[in-house]
PDB file of the backbone (N, CA, C, O) and the ligand in Angstrom, with CONECT records:
HET     ZN  A 101       1
ATOM      1  N   MET A   1      31.040  11.281 -11.425  1.00  0.00           N
ATOM      2  CA  MET A   1      29.988  11.560 -12.393  1.00  0.00           C
ATOM      3  C   MET A   1      28.678  10.900 -12.030  1.00  0.00           C
ATOM      4  O   MET A   1      27.658  11.213 -12.644  1.00  0.00           O
ATOM      5  N   PHE A   2      28.655   9.974 -11.030  1.00  0.00           N
ATOM      6  CA  PHE A   2      27.407   9.339 -10.613  1.00  0.00           C
ATOM      7  C   PHE A   2      26.851   9.921  -9.306  1.00  0.00           C
ATOM      8  O   PHE A   2      25.990   9.325  -8.659  1.00  0.00           O
ATOM      9  N   ASP A   3      27.378  11.123  -8.929  1.00  0.00           N
ATOM     10  CA  ASP A   3      27.006  11.701  -7.638  1.00  0.00           C
ATOM     11  C   ASP A   3      25.522  12.073  -7.557  1.00  0.00           C
ATOM     12  O   ASP A   3      24.985  12.172  -6.454  1.00  0.00           O
ATOM     13  N   ASP A   4      24.858  12.277  -8.667  1.00  0.00           N
ATOM     14  CA  ASP A   4      23.467  12.745  -8.649  1.00  0.00           C
ATOM     15  C   ASP A   4      22.461  11.586  -8.662  1.00  0.00           C
ATOM     16  O   ASP A   4      21.267  11.808  -8.862  1.00  0.00           O
ATOM     17  N   ASN A   5      22.928  10.379  -8.455  1.00  0.00           N
ATOM     18  CA  ASN A   5      22.052   9.217  -8.570  1.00  0.00           C
ATOM     19  C   ASN A   5      20.834   9.259  -7.645  1.00  0.00           C
ATOM     20  O   ASN A   5      19.780   8.727  -7.994  1.00  0.00           O
ATOM     21  N   GLN A   6      20.964   9.882  -6.474  1.00  0.00           N
ATOM     22  CA  GLN A   6      19.856   9.917  -5.512  1.00  0.00           C
ATOM     23  C   GLN A   6      18.614  10.581  -6.104  1.00  0.00           C
ATOM     24  O   GLN A   6      17.491  10.235  -5.736  1.00  0.00           O
ATOM     25  N   ASP A   7      18.811  11.537  -7.022  1.00  0.00           N
ATOM     26  CA  ASP A   7      17.665  12.246  -7.583  1.00  0.00           C
ATOM     27  C   ASP A   7      16.811  11.345  -8.471  1.00  0.00           C
ATOM     28  O   ASP A   7      15.612  11.574  -8.631  1.00  0.00           O
ATOM     29  N   THR A   8      17.430  10.333  -9.038  1.00  0.00           N
ATOM     30  CA  THR A   8      16.679   9.476  -9.949  1.00  0.00           C
ATOM     31  C   THR A   8      16.207   8.190  -9.269  1.00  0.00           C
ATOM     32  O   THR A   8      15.339   7.495  -9.798  1.00  0.00           O
ATOM     33  N   TYR A   9      16.760   7.873  -8.122  1.00  0.00           N
ATOM     34  CA  TYR A   9      16.467   6.602  -7.464  1.00  0.00           C
ATOM     35  C   TYR A   9      15.030   6.562  -6.942  1.00  0.00           C
ATOM     36  O   TYR A   9      14.363   5.535  -7.069  1.00  0.00           O
ATOM     37  N   TYR A  10      14.546   7.650  -6.363  1.00  0.00           N
ATOM     38  CA  TYR A  10      13.240   7.664  -5.710  1.00  0.00           C
ATOM     39  C   TYR A  10      12.066   7.344  -6.659  1.00  0.00           C
ATOM     40  O   TYR A  10      11.235   6.493  -6.342  1.00  0.00           O
ATOM     41  N   PRO A  11      11.993   8.021  -7.817  1.00  0.00           N
ATOM     42  CA  PRO A  11      10.887   7.671  -8.742  1.00  0.00           C
ATOM     43  C   PRO A  11      10.911   6.214  -9.164  1.00  0.00           C
ATOM     44  O   PRO A  11       9.860   5.611  -9.383  1.00  0.00           O
ATOM     45  N   VAL A  12      12.086   5.654  -9.277  1.00  0.00           N
ATOM     46  CA  VAL A  12      12.182   4.238  -9.645  1.00  0.00           C
ATOM     47  C   VAL A  12      11.563   3.376  -8.553  1.00  0.00           C
ATOM     48  O   VAL A  12      10.871   2.402  -8.846  1.00  0.00           O
ATOM     49  N   LEU A  13      11.811   3.733  -7.287  1.00  0.00           N
ATOM     50  CA  LEU A  13      11.232   2.998  -6.160  1.00  0.00           C
ATOM     51  C   LEU A  13       9.710   3.041  -6.204  1.00  0.00           C
ATOM     52  O   LEU A  13       9.055   2.014  -6.024  1.00  0.00           O
ATOM     53  N   ILE A  14       9.143   4.216  -6.439  1.00  0.00           N
ATOM     54  CA  ILE A  14       7.681   4.364  -6.504  1.00  0.00           C
ATOM     55  C   ILE A  14       7.120   3.500  -7.627  1.00  0.00           C
ATOM     56  O   ILE A  14       6.099   2.834  -7.456  1.00  0.00           O
ATOM     57  N   TYR A  15       7.786   3.513  -8.767  1.00  0.00           N
ATOM     58  CA  TYR A  15       7.337   2.714  -9.901  1.00  0.00           C
ATOM     59  C   TYR A  15       7.327   1.235  -9.535  1.00  0.00           C
ATOM     60  O   TYR A  15       6.410   0.497  -9.897  1.00  0.00           O
ATOM     61  N   PHE A  16       8.350   0.820  -8.819  1.00  0.00           N
ATOM     62  CA  PHE A  16       8.476  -0.575  -8.414  1.00  0.00           C
ATOM     63  C   PHE A  16       7.318  -0.972  -7.488  1.00  0.00           C
ATOM     64  O   PHE A  16       6.742  -2.050  -7.637  1.00  0.00           O
ATOM     65  N   GLN A  17       6.980  -0.094  -6.528  1.00  0.00           N
ATOM     66  CA  GLN A  17       5.892  -0.399  -5.601  1.00  0.00           C
ATOM     67  C   GLN A  17       4.549  -0.472  -6.325  1.00  0.00           C
ATOM     68  O   GLN A  17       3.706  -1.305  -5.993  1.00  0.00           O
ATOM     69  N   LEU A  18       4.352   0.401  -7.314  1.00  0.00           N
ATOM     70  CA  LEU A  18       3.115   0.358  -8.098  1.00  0.00           C
ATOM     71  C   LEU A  18       3.016  -0.967  -8.841  1.00  0.00           C
ATOM     72  O   LEU A  18       1.944  -1.568  -8.912  1.00  0.00           O
ATOM     73  N   SER A  19       4.134  -1.419  -9.393  1.00  0.00           N
ATOM     74  CA  SER A  19       4.139  -2.679 -10.126  1.00  0.00           C
ATOM     75  C   SER A  19       3.758  -3.829  -9.212  1.00  0.00           C
ATOM     76  O   SER A  19       3.006  -4.719  -9.611  1.00  0.00           O
ATOM     77  N   ILE A  20       4.272  -3.819  -7.989  1.00  0.00           N
ATOM     78  CA  ILE A  20       3.973  -4.899  -7.046  1.00  0.00           C
ATOM     79  C   ILE A  20       2.484  -4.923  -6.721  1.00  0.00           C
ATOM     80  O   ILE A  20       1.888  -5.999  -6.671  1.00  0.00           O
ATOM     81  N   SER A  21       1.864  -3.753  -6.497  1.00  0.00           N
ATOM     82  CA  SER A  21       0.442  -3.784  -6.163  1.00  0.00           C
ATOM     83  C   SER A  21      -0.399  -4.245  -7.350  1.00  0.00           C
ATOM     84  O   SER A  21      -1.455  -4.849  -7.167  1.00  0.00           O
ATOM     85  N   LYS A  22       0.066  -3.962  -8.560  1.00  0.00           N
ATOM     86  CA  LYS A  22      -0.640  -4.474  -9.741  1.00  0.00           C
ATOM     87  C   LYS A  22      -0.581  -5.993  -9.769  1.00  0.00           C
ATOM     88  O   LYS A  22      -1.584  -6.658 -10.030  1.00  0.00           O
ATOM     89  N   ILE A  23       0.597  -6.533  -9.500  1.00  0.00           N
ATOM     90  CA  ILE A  23       0.759  -7.990  -9.506  1.00  0.00           C
ATOM     91  C   ILE A  23      -0.133  -8.619  -8.440  1.00  0.00           C
ATOM     92  O   ILE A  23      -0.765  -9.645  -8.691  1.00  0.00           O
ATOM     93  N   GLN A  24      -0.192  -8.014  -7.251  1.00  0.00           N
ATOM     94  CA  GLN A  24      -1.018  -8.566  -6.178  1.00  0.00           C
ATOM     95  C   GLN A  24      -2.487  -8.566  -6.574  1.00  0.00           C
ATOM     96  O   GLN A  24      -3.233  -9.466  -6.187  1.00  0.00           O
ATOM     97  N   GLY A  25      -2.912  -7.561  -7.346  1.00  0.00           N
ATOM     98  CA  GLY A  25      -4.289  -7.521  -7.808  1.00  0.00           C
ATOM     99  C   GLY A  25      -4.591  -8.670  -8.742  1.00  0.00           C
ATOM    100  O   GLY A  25      -5.685  -9.236  -8.726  1.00  0.00           O
ATOM    101  N   ILE A  26      -3.602  -9.009  -9.561  1.00  0.00           N
ATOM    102  CA  ILE A  26      -3.812 -10.062 -10.552  1.00  0.00           C
ATOM    103  C   ILE A  26      -3.920 -11.438  -9.906  1.00  0.00           C
ATOM    104  O   ILE A  26      -4.689 -12.281 -10.369  1.00  0.00           O
ATOM    105  N   ILE A  27      -3.149 -11.676  -8.829  1.00  0.00           N
ATOM    106  CA  ILE A  27      -3.141 -13.029  -8.270  1.00  0.00           C
ATOM    107  C   ILE A  27      -4.268 -13.283  -7.270  1.00  0.00           C
ATOM    108  O   ILE A  27      -4.284 -14.334  -6.629  1.00  0.00           O
ATOM    109  N   MET A  28      -5.218 -12.342  -7.117  1.00  0.00           N
ATOM    110  CA  MET A  28      -6.396 -12.612  -6.286  1.00  0.00           C
ATOM    111  C   MET A  28      -7.261 -13.647  -6.995  1.00  0.00           C
ATOM    112  O   MET A  28      -7.893 -13.336  -8.004  1.00  0.00           O
ATOM    113  N   LYS A  29      -7.295 -14.850  -6.489  1.00  0.00           N
ATOM    114  CA  LYS A  29      -8.040 -15.916  -7.163  1.00  0.00           C
ATOM    115  C   LYS A  29      -9.246 -16.334  -6.329  1.00  0.00           C
ATOM    116  O   LYS A  29      -9.167 -16.457  -5.107  1.00  0.00           O
ATOM    117  N   ASP A  30     -10.352 -16.549  -7.015  1.00  0.00           N
ATOM    118  CA  ASP A  30     -11.524 -17.092  -6.353  1.00  0.00           C
ATOM    119  C   ASP A  30     -11.432 -18.615  -6.344  1.00  0.00           C
ATOM    120  O   ASP A  30     -10.774 -19.211  -7.196  1.00  0.00           O
ATOM    121  N   HIS A  31     -12.094 -19.235  -5.376  1.00  0.00           N
ATOM    122  CA  HIS A  31     -12.045 -20.695  -5.268  1.00  0.00           C
ATOM    123  C   HIS A  31     -13.454 -21.263  -5.203  1.00  0.00           C
ATOM    124  O   HIS A  31     -14.324 -20.734  -4.511  1.00  0.00           O
ATOM    125  N   LEU A  32     -13.657 -22.333  -5.926  1.00  0.00           N
ATOM    126  CA  LEU A  32     -14.971 -22.949  -6.049  1.00  0.00           C
ATOM    127  C   LEU A  32     -15.056 -24.211  -5.199  1.00  0.00           C
ATOM    128  O   LEU A  32     -14.188 -25.080  -5.269  1.00  0.00           O
ATOM    129  N   CYS A  33     -16.116 -24.300  -4.394  1.00  0.00           N
ATOM    130  CA  CYS A  33     -16.400 -25.541  -3.676  1.00  0.00           C
ATOM    131  C   CYS A  33     -17.017 -26.509  -4.673  1.00  0.00           C
ATOM    132  O   CYS A  33     -18.072 -26.235  -5.246  1.00  0.00           O
ATOM    133  N   THR A  34     -16.349 -27.649  -4.879  1.00  0.00           N
ATOM    134  CA  THR A  34     -16.808 -28.582  -5.915  1.00  0.00           C
ATOM    135  C   THR A  34     -18.018 -29.384  -5.468  1.00  0.00           C
ATOM    136  O   THR A  34     -18.601 -30.118  -6.265  1.00  0.00           O
ATOM    137  N   VAL A  35     -18.408 -29.253  -4.188  1.00  0.00           N
ATOM    138  CA  VAL A  35     -19.540 -30.048  -3.698  1.00  0.00           C
ATOM    139  C   VAL A  35     -20.867 -29.390  -4.077  1.00  0.00           C
ATOM    140  O   VAL A  35     -21.725 -30.025  -4.690  1.00  0.00           O
ATOM    141  N   ARG A  36     -21.035 -28.105  -3.708  1.00  0.00           N
ATOM    142  CA  ARG A  36     -22.321 -27.470  -4.013  1.00  0.00           C
ATOM    143  C   ARG A  36     -22.174 -26.141  -4.755  1.00  0.00           C
ATOM    144  O   ARG A  36     -23.162 -25.438  -4.969  1.00  0.00           O
ATOM    145  N   GLY A  37     -20.964 -25.800  -5.141  1.00  0.00           N
ATOM    146  CA  GLY A  37     -20.790 -24.637  -5.999  1.00  0.00           C
ATOM    147  C   GLY A  37     -20.586 -23.309  -5.292  1.00  0.00           C
ATOM    148  O   GLY A  37     -20.626 -22.258  -5.933  1.00  0.00           O
ATOM    149  N   TYR A  38     -20.364 -23.337  -3.958  1.00  0.00           N
ATOM    150  CA  TYR A  38     -20.056 -22.088  -3.260  1.00  0.00           C
ATOM    151  C   TYR A  38     -18.728 -21.544  -3.774  1.00  0.00           C
ATOM    152  O   TYR A  38     -17.786 -22.304  -3.997  1.00  0.00           O
ATOM    153  N   ILE A  39     -18.654 -20.219  -3.962  1.00  0.00           N
ATOM    154  CA  ILE A  39     -17.408 -19.612  -4.423  1.00  0.00           C
ATOM    155  C   ILE A  39     -16.831 -18.725  -3.332  1.00  0.00           C
ATOM    156  O   ILE A  39     -17.481 -17.780  -2.885  1.00  0.00           O
ATOM    157  N   TYR A  40     -15.603 -19.032  -2.901  1.00  0.00           N
ATOM    158  CA  TYR A  40     -14.890 -18.167  -1.970  1.00  0.00           C
ATOM    159  C   TYR A  40     -14.233 -17.059  -2.764  1.00  0.00           C
ATOM    160  O   TYR A  40     -13.371 -17.314  -3.606  1.00  0.00           O
ATOM    161  N   GLU A  41     -14.649 -15.796  -2.491  1.00  0.00           N
ATOM    162  CA  GLU A  41     -14.052 -14.654  -3.166  1.00  0.00           C
ATOM    163  C   GLU A  41     -13.106 -13.953  -2.213  1.00  0.00           C
ATOM    164  O   GLU A  41     -13.494 -13.511  -1.131  1.00  0.00           O
ATOM    165  N   GLN A  42     -11.841 -13.860  -2.645  1.00  0.00           N
ATOM    166  CA  GLN A  42     -10.822 -13.264  -1.790  1.00  0.00           C
ATOM    167  C   GLN A  42     -11.180 -11.837  -1.415  1.00  0.00           C
ATOM    168  O   GLN A  42     -10.900 -11.409  -0.295  1.00  0.00           O
ATOM    169  N   LYS A  43     -11.800 -11.083  -2.337  1.00  0.00           N
ATOM    170  CA  LYS A  43     -12.089  -9.685  -2.056  1.00  0.00           C
ATOM    171  C   LYS A  43     -13.164  -9.528  -0.967  1.00  0.00           C
ATOM    172  O   LYS A  43     -13.250  -8.485  -0.319  1.00  0.00           O
ATOM    173  N   ASN A  44     -13.984 -10.576  -0.775  1.00  0.00           N
ATOM    174  CA  ASN A  44     -15.013 -10.528   0.263  1.00  0.00           C
ATOM    175  C   ASN A  44     -14.610 -11.243   1.544  1.00  0.00           C
ATOM    176  O   ASN A  44     -15.070 -10.891   2.631  1.00  0.00           O
ATOM    177  N   GLY A  45     -13.739 -12.258   1.412  1.00  0.00           N
ATOM    178  CA  GLY A  45     -13.398 -13.086   2.564  1.00  0.00           C
ATOM    179  C   GLY A  45     -14.617 -13.864   3.036  1.00  0.00           C
ATOM    180  O   GLY A  45     -15.557 -14.086   2.273  1.00  0.00           O
ATOM    181  N   ASP A  46     -14.593 -14.279   4.310  1.00  0.00           N
ATOM    182  CA  ASP A  46     -15.737 -14.975   4.908  1.00  0.00           C
ATOM    183  C   ASP A  46     -15.901 -14.434   6.322  1.00  0.00           C
ATOM    184  O   ASP A  46     -15.534 -15.090   7.297  1.00  0.00           O
ATOM    185  N   PRO A  47     -16.465 -13.212   6.424  1.00  0.00           N
ATOM    186  CA  PRO A  47     -16.524 -12.511   7.716  1.00  0.00           C
ATOM    187  C   PRO A  47     -17.229 -13.325   8.807  1.00  0.00           C
ATOM    188  O   PRO A  47     -16.868 -13.217   9.979  1.00  0.00           O
ATOM    189  N   ASP A  48     -18.224 -14.133   8.443  1.00  0.00           N
ATOM    190  CA  ASP A  48     -18.936 -14.936   9.441  1.00  0.00           C
ATOM    191  C   ASP A  48     -18.016 -15.925  10.142  1.00  0.00           C
ATOM    192  O   ASP A  48     -18.249 -16.299  11.291  1.00  0.00           O
ATOM    193  N   ALA A  49     -16.953 -16.351   9.426  1.00  0.00           N
ATOM    194  CA  ALA A  49     -16.006 -17.303  10.002  1.00  0.00           C
ATOM    195  C   ALA A  49     -14.733 -16.599  10.468  1.00  0.00           C
ATOM    196  O   ALA A  49     -13.740 -17.252  10.791  1.00  0.00           O
ATOM    197  N   GLY A  50     -14.765 -15.255  10.503  1.00  0.00           N
ATOM    198  CA  GLY A  50     -13.600 -14.517  10.965  1.00  0.00           C
ATOM    199  C   GLY A  50     -12.512 -14.363   9.918  1.00  0.00           C
ATOM    200  O   GLY A  50     -11.386 -13.996  10.253  1.00  0.00           O
ATOM    201  N   ILE A  51     -12.826 -14.639   8.640  1.00  0.00           N
ATOM    202  CA  ILE A  51     -11.851 -14.469   7.561  1.00  0.00           C
ATOM    203  C   ILE A  51     -12.044 -13.079   6.965  1.00  0.00           C
ATOM    204  O   ILE A  51     -13.070 -12.794   6.348  1.00  0.00           O
ATOM    205  N   LYS A  52     -11.055 -12.227   7.153  1.00  0.00           N
ATOM    206  CA  LYS A  52     -11.173 -10.847   6.700  1.00  0.00           C
ATOM    207  C   LYS A  52     -11.186 -10.748   5.180  1.00  0.00           C
ATOM    208  O   LYS A  52     -10.587 -11.572   4.489  1.00  0.00           O
ATOM    209  N   ALA A  53     -11.876  -9.728   4.666  1.00  0.00           N
ATOM    210  CA  ALA A  53     -11.850  -9.452   3.229  1.00  0.00           C
ATOM    211  C   ALA A  53     -10.403  -9.265   2.774  1.00  0.00           C
ATOM    212  O   ALA A  53      -9.613  -8.603   3.448  1.00  0.00           O
ATOM    213  N   GLY A  54     -10.067  -9.850   1.631  1.00  0.00           N
ATOM    214  CA  GLY A  54      -8.707  -9.732   1.099  1.00  0.00           C
ATOM    215  C   GLY A  54      -7.812 -10.895   1.490  1.00  0.00           C
ATOM    216  O   GLY A  54      -6.675 -10.983   1.028  1.00  0.00           O
ATOM    217  N   THR A  55      -8.317 -11.796   2.344  1.00  0.00           N
ATOM    218  CA  THR A  55      -7.524 -12.963   2.735  1.00  0.00           C
ATOM    219  C   THR A  55      -7.461 -13.952   1.578  1.00  0.00           C
ATOM    220  O   THR A  55      -8.497 -14.390   1.077  1.00  0.00           O
ATOM    221  N   SER A  56      -6.248 -14.306   1.152  1.00  0.00           N
ATOM    222  CA  SER A  56      -6.135 -15.257   0.049  1.00  0.00           C
ATOM    223  C   SER A  56      -6.527 -16.646   0.547  1.00  0.00           C
ATOM    224  O   SER A  56      -6.465 -16.927   1.744  1.00  0.00           O
ATOM    225  N   PHE A  57      -6.929 -17.506  -0.379  1.00  0.00           N
ATOM    226  CA  PHE A  57      -7.390 -18.845   0.003  1.00  0.00           C
ATOM    227  C   PHE A  57      -6.296 -19.605   0.759  1.00  0.00           C
ATOM    228  O   PHE A  57      -6.577 -20.360   1.690  1.00  0.00           O
ATOM    229  N   GLU A  58      -5.041 -19.391   0.339  1.00  0.00           N
ATOM    230  CA  GLU A  58      -3.924 -20.075   0.976  1.00  0.00           C
ATOM    231  C   GLU A  58      -3.750 -19.649   2.440  1.00  0.00           C
ATOM    232  O   GLU A  58      -3.243 -20.411   3.262  1.00  0.00           O
ATOM    233  N   GLU A  59      -4.181 -18.415   2.751  1.00  0.00           N
ATOM    234  CA  GLU A  59      -3.995 -17.897   4.112  1.00  0.00           C
ATOM    235  C   GLU A  59      -5.096 -18.337   5.073  1.00  0.00           C
ATOM    236  O   GLU A  59      -4.969 -18.163   6.285  1.00  0.00           O
ATOM    237  N   ILE A  60      -6.168 -18.902   4.541  1.00  0.00           N
ATOM    238  CA  ILE A  60      -7.264 -19.362   5.401  1.00  0.00           C
ATOM    239  C   ILE A  60      -6.779 -20.541   6.240  1.00  0.00           C
ATOM    240  O   ILE A  60      -6.092 -21.423   5.724  1.00  0.00           O
ATOM    241  N   PRO A  61      -7.132 -20.569   7.549  1.00  0.00           N
ATOM    242  CA  PRO A  61      -6.714 -21.706   8.389  1.00  0.00           C
ATOM    243  C   PRO A  61      -7.223 -23.028   7.821  1.00  0.00           C
ATOM    244  O   PRO A  61      -8.292 -23.088   7.214  1.00  0.00           O
ATOM    245  N   ASP A  62      -6.425 -24.105   8.033  1.00  0.00           N
ATOM    246  CA  ASP A  62      -6.764 -25.395   7.447  1.00  0.00           C
ATOM    247  C   ASP A  62      -8.058 -25.980   8.017  1.00  0.00           C
ATOM    248  O   ASP A  62      -8.661 -26.860   7.402  1.00  0.00           O
ATOM    249  N   ASP A  63      -8.490 -25.496   9.189  1.00  0.00           N
ATOM    250  CA  ASP A  63      -9.725 -26.057   9.752  1.00  0.00           C
ATOM    251  C   ASP A  63     -10.977 -25.291   9.302  1.00  0.00           C
ATOM    252  O   ASP A  63     -12.085 -25.554   9.770  1.00  0.00           O
ATOM    253  N   TRP A  64     -10.774 -24.347   8.391  1.00  0.00           N
ATOM    254  CA  TRP A  64     -11.922 -23.612   7.842  1.00  0.00           C
ATOM    255  C   TRP A  64     -12.790 -24.552   7.022  1.00  0.00           C
ATOM    256  O   TRP A  64     -12.294 -25.474   6.374  1.00  0.00           O
ATOM    257  N   GLU A  65     -14.097 -24.305   7.059  1.00  0.00           N
ATOM    258  CA  GLU A  65     -15.010 -25.152   6.285  1.00  0.00           C
ATOM    259  C   GLU A  65     -15.880 -24.296   5.383  1.00  0.00           C
ATOM    260  O   GLU A  65     -16.137 -23.128   5.673  1.00  0.00           O
ATOM    261  N   CYS A  66     -16.328 -24.887   4.290  1.00  0.00           N
ATOM    262  CA  CYS A  66     -17.225 -24.202   3.369  1.00  0.00           C
ATOM    263  C   CYS A  66     -18.468 -23.711   4.128  1.00  0.00           C
ATOM    264  O   CYS A  66     -19.133 -24.510   4.787  1.00  0.00           O
ATOM    265  N   PRO A  67     -18.791 -22.413   4.049  1.00  0.00           N
ATOM    266  CA  PRO A  67     -19.945 -21.884   4.779  1.00  0.00           C
ATOM    267  C   PRO A  67     -21.266 -22.459   4.279  1.00  0.00           C
ATOM    268  O   PRO A  67     -22.281 -22.387   4.973  1.00  0.00           O
ATOM    269  N   ASP A  68     -21.253 -23.021   3.092  1.00  0.00           N
ATOM    270  CA  ASP A  68     -22.478 -23.541   2.502  1.00  0.00           C
ATOM    271  C   ASP A  68     -22.722 -25.002   2.886  1.00  0.00           C
ATOM    272  O   ASP A  68     -23.826 -25.357   3.300  1.00  0.00           O
ATOM    273  N   CYS A  69     -21.699 -25.848   2.750  1.00  0.00           N
ATOM    274  CA  CYS A  69     -21.918 -27.282   2.944  1.00  0.00           C
ATOM    275  C   CYS A  69     -20.956 -27.915   3.949  1.00  0.00           C
ATOM    276  O   CYS A  69     -21.066 -29.109   4.227  1.00  0.00           O
ATOM    277  N   GLY A  70     -20.014 -27.142   4.501  1.00  0.00           N
ATOM    278  CA  GLY A  70     -19.135 -27.677   5.536  1.00  0.00           C
ATOM    279  C   GLY A  70     -17.972 -28.502   5.026  1.00  0.00           C
ATOM    280  O   GLY A  70     -17.311 -29.190   5.804  1.00  0.00           O
ATOM    281  N   SER A  71     -17.709 -28.443   3.714  1.00  0.00           N
ATOM    282  CA  SER A  71     -16.588 -29.205   3.168  1.00  0.00           C
ATOM    283  C   SER A  71     -15.261 -28.546   3.538  1.00  0.00           C
ATOM    284  O   SER A  71     -15.192 -27.329   3.709  1.00  0.00           O
ATOM    285  N   PRO A  72     -14.210 -29.353   3.661  1.00  0.00           N
ATOM    286  CA  PRO A  72     -12.882 -28.807   3.974  1.00  0.00           C
ATOM    287  C   PRO A  72     -12.252 -28.117   2.757  1.00  0.00           C
ATOM    288  O   PRO A  72     -12.752 -28.228   1.637  1.00  0.00           O
ATOM    289  N   LYS A  73     -11.151 -27.408   2.999  1.00  0.00           N
ATOM    290  CA  LYS A  73     -10.465 -26.673   1.926  1.00  0.00           C
ATOM    291  C   LYS A  73     -10.077 -27.565   0.752  1.00  0.00           C
ATOM    292  O   LYS A  73     -10.030 -27.114  -0.392  1.00  0.00           O
ATOM    293  N   GLU A  74      -9.797 -28.845   1.047  1.00  0.00           N
ATOM    294  CA  GLU A  74      -9.357 -29.760  -0.032  1.00  0.00           C
ATOM    295  C   GLU A  74     -10.405 -29.913  -1.122  1.00  0.00           C
ATOM    296  O   GLU A  74     -10.077 -30.271  -2.253  1.00  0.00           O
ATOM    297  N   ASP A  75     -11.683 -29.639  -0.785  1.00  0.00           N
ATOM    298  CA  ASP A  75     -12.727 -29.815  -1.799  1.00  0.00           C
ATOM    299  C   ASP A  75     -12.903 -28.574  -2.667  1.00  0.00           C
ATOM    300  O   ASP A  75     -13.807 -28.522  -3.501  1.00  0.00           O
ATOM    301  N   PHE A  76     -12.046 -27.578  -2.477  1.00  0.00           N
ATOM    302  CA  PHE A  76     -12.122 -26.377  -3.301  1.00  0.00           C
ATOM    303  C   PHE A  76     -11.104 -26.426  -4.421  1.00  0.00           C
ATOM    304  O   PHE A  76     -10.016 -26.980  -4.264  1.00  0.00           O
ATOM    305  N   GLU A  77     -11.461 -25.846  -5.545  1.00  0.00           N
ATOM    306  CA  GLU A  77     -10.471 -25.722  -6.601  1.00  0.00           C
ATOM    307  C   GLU A  77     -10.404 -24.276  -7.092  1.00  0.00           C
ATOM    308  O   GLU A  77     -11.378 -23.526  -7.031  1.00  0.00           O
ATOM    309  N   GLU A  78      -9.214 -23.917  -7.582  1.00  0.00           N
ATOM    310  CA  GLU A  78      -8.962 -22.552  -8.019  1.00  0.00           C
ATOM    311  C   GLU A  78      -9.752 -22.239  -9.283  1.00  0.00           C
ATOM    312  O   GLU A  78      -9.831 -23.055 -10.201  1.00  0.00           O
ATOM    313  N   LEU A  79     -10.339 -21.037  -9.316  1.00  0.00           N
ATOM    314  CA  LEU A  79     -11.071 -20.613 -10.498  1.00  0.00           C
ATOM    315  C   LEU A  79     -10.191 -19.736 -11.379  1.00  0.00           C
ATOM    316  O   LEU A  79      -9.572 -18.790 -10.892  1.00  0.00           O
ATOM    317  N   GLU A  80     -10.134 -20.039 -12.648  1.00  0.00           N
ATOM    318  CA  GLU A  80      -9.470 -19.156 -13.611  1.00  0.00           C
ATOM    319  C   GLU A  80     -10.540 -18.292 -14.244  1.00  0.00           C
ATOM    320  O   GLU A  80     -11.643 -18.768 -14.510  1.00  0.00           O
ATOM    321  N   ASP A  81     -10.221 -16.995 -14.495  1.00  0.00           N
ATOM    322  CA  ASP A  81     -11.292 -16.214 -15.139  1.00  0.00           C
ATOM    323  C   ASP A  81     -11.037 -15.956 -16.596  1.00  0.00           C
ATOM    324  O   ASP A  81     -11.851 -15.314 -17.260  1.00  0.00           O
TER     325      ASP A  81
HETATM  326 ZN    ZN A 101     -19.388 -26.236  -0.190  1.00  0.00          ZN2+
END
C-alpha cells in the first residue's frame, strides 16, 4: 500500500530546499568595526581585499583587516537588526 510513495517524495524535497535557502537568508549578519564604525556587509563582501560578495564574516581569512582602519577581525562585533 506504500508503493506510490515516490510520487509524493519529490515535492517534499523541493519544499525542504526552499526552507534551507530561507534560513540562509536570515543568518546573513553584518558586522561592525568597533574602532571607526565600518560595517562589513555579507551581501557586498570586500572585493578590494578579494572577499567575494556573500562571504559570511566567519569565512573571511583571519588575517583580513578592516578596510577603513586596519583593525583585525577581533575588533568587529555582530550587528542585530
Ligand atoms: Zn575599522
